[in-house]
Phi, psi and omega in degrees: 000132172282120184246151169289153182218158173228139180260135173225160170291315185225130172250132181240127181261108178107120179265054175261192182300318182289317182293319179285330174294321180293319180296316179299313183295323175304309184289329174298318178294313182300312182295327179288328179270358180058042178246135179286131182215136179248124184229130175232151179240127176253132186229124180286341178290156181297336176210163176297129181097347186296329184254010183272126180223124175203168186316292357222137168254126184256127170270116197277013185302315179290316180302317180295323176293320183285314180226088182305333183257032185305325184290319177296329178282356176084031177298142187282055174250089189256338187239102174287146175291127181252338182204140181244137172227138170237129191230139173257118177274111186282321178203194185291353181230332187257149179214156180230126175284124181279127179301142187302329180293338182261001178275125181305146186296336179297341185262003179274143188235028176300131178083002179261169182232141171276123189223170164264115180297326176299317177293325176297319178291326175301316179292320177298322180297322176300316180294322180294318179298316180303324180280350177112010177280140174266127178244127180246088175284156178082013178233124183263127171291114189257324182223156172268131175276127179242142173283176182298332182269005175091355181290154177280131186236011181136204182218163174249126178281136184299149175297149175250143176081040177255128181283165182302327181276004179093352180281164185270128177272168171305133181085011177307136178227111181297148176295150182256150173274129174252104189259143181217152171298324174223146179235126177257127182256115184229056186276354186091184183304134177056045175300136189287334175279321176301319178297322174296317184292320178300318179289313185297319185259009182048045184292340181255022184296334179250011182254154168294161177300138179293149176238151190225160168234163168246128179255124175250139188218144171228150178248127184236139163274129184233160180298150184303323185288344178264349190278127178232080186305133177096355181280131175239123180239128173235155180189170178213183180105222185305145004271357182292136180212178183066227181265022178261120179250159177162184180194161184252166171220145177214120187233133171272109182258199182278181175056035174061035186238155177230138170251140184222141181201170177224134173252122176251125177296128181281009172275006182297155188247349183269113184296347181276350181291136177237108179305322181297315180287331175293323177295314180296321180290323183299325181292347179282343181299137182303329179302320178268322186301326184293338176280335191251335185301137184084355178269184179225128176285128185244345178203156180215147174197170179210148182201139173289156183229128176276109191241011183291332177080203188303314183300336186254002179292125174283172168297131189261001177239152179204166179305112174098356182195177182222147167260130183226160178061216186288349172295331176266324180108047183273004182294139176264095188289338179295335174264349191053045179218142177216354182296319186286320179289322179300313178298319179296317179298321180292323178294319178292323179294322178298321181292321178295316181292318184295319180297323178294311184293323180297332181274007176096007180296132179266009176097173177085358180277161174269105188277073180294345175300331176300314179299322177292319178302311181302316182293334182270002187263167176296332180294319177296316181303317175301312180296321180298321180295335182248024190296332181266004188301301182297309180304324180294317177298318179292322184277324185245352185086174187303312188282308177291322176297321176297320178298316179302313181294321180298314179296323183296322179291319180297326183266009178072030178079026184273351180288157184302143178289130180261154179225153174223110184256009179269121181296151182303319183296332185283351179275352182296131179261156175301145180302327184295338179268358188240158178272127177296140180256125176260121182261140179294150174293146180294148182266352179077001180246307177249331180239149191218169180267173185294313188293319177293334176286316177300323177305321180286349177272357179058034180285134177209136172228142171299122189297320181271073175213160176300139176298130182270004177253100191265133177256122177296324178226105185294342180273342187301316183306316180277324183289317188244311184289327182291311178290324186274318188236016183053031179045083187290345179305328179301333190248323182283338176288128181271012185227010178069026183287321186252132180224151166257117180240159179259132174228118184057035178080003182244141176292140174229148179265114185251134181244114176266070191296343178300334183279348193299126175263013177061037183277339177075005184301321182297320178297329183270319195262344182306119185300335180263358185051047186263344185254129173241123176275125174238167182285129176284184174306138185304143181092348177280170180100197182285157170234089188276124172264129169064022182260000000 
């Protein structure tokens, strides 16, 4: 198909922290050098920030490097951390506060801020546009453009107005080619184009298998007498048990609001486990309930997290482009933070790209200089210090793994480096070997069902469009996954997308793609790796306010 096209010096896929930090840094350099530079950012969400979901406690180091005057510019950092607590939930009633001396220094939050990551990206988008960046929200990058020699030359934006049967509806608009000398991929965790690029260029040939968690989050309005702005609470333990690892977070932010969430390690092995229901049950614990009772839940969301760390980082450069932020996996899970490292990776990528273009580069090169810059940065130093964090948890469990990491930090990272090369999906055990988990019914006060939760995420997709959850073998879920694993997609999906329903007395696998919050868990955890998430029509998915 002959498509219309637009040419840019740099195309950036994803208006998240890494992509926008890269865009801002590119234009800062161009303006300082009085060099004309064209930069565009394409964003699948209906607006910048619509799809951004994070805890989030921000370490402002990268932001301060990018905009030293961020406070004067009105950056949405309103609530400084005033108190840290780390708690172990022993059972459904008891908890133990961990003495501060035993809390790893990576969990200390002095100088950090409780923020809305979505609002931070909205602000970054404003800064980028003021600097001259063009941002196109509501358009999904659907394909990578390759030159005849295989180099990356940009992306193709998905068609708009395509019916479920593939026919063109009224108002059909073919996707446009956005061509660039260099393309930066900043799609977030498990980006569908990043996944293709990693495979095509064997970027992970020297890396361990990437590891993931699913993060579930709610935003609550709470009574004034319960509100403690600046309080940060982290914890682990109940209700997760067996080979299921994870931890919760609860932050008192501004405007009389509390954010609460649970991160479940996707290396769990029991197919009956439901991360969503574990989260709902967890909120019933008195340690968390006292912060929420009498309040009102106002938003919900879920997103996968690339948590493998340094050992799982792929090569981040390839001919014509770079992987940055969580598309590569730069999150520091020992801190449960990734915004600052994602932004730093984007800023370093911008410096490599600008230096190349300034020198007359016409694009298509493998900018290995970016890898060197990253390795010389504080972001790499952080990840290197925590390189055994995830493998220790997987190998020894929460308590012994935590002890290993505590000693490793005390000794300056001198303990042997641990590795985990087993992908998360491969850890699933047959249902016959596992104990079925019975979850309590939601009470409508602290715990809720999936559909009412999805409603609060403001998720919407045009119903008459191709399903963006592709099955390599449509028969496999009922034929293989149902008898062997009790079809775990019914439970690992936090949005009720997948169901087993009966038609004419026979089980059928039903995909309710309209519910999809774009978390990517299905693409990661399906034991047969039969589900591929691709971008739906632009503008679809969640619309997170203040998340």
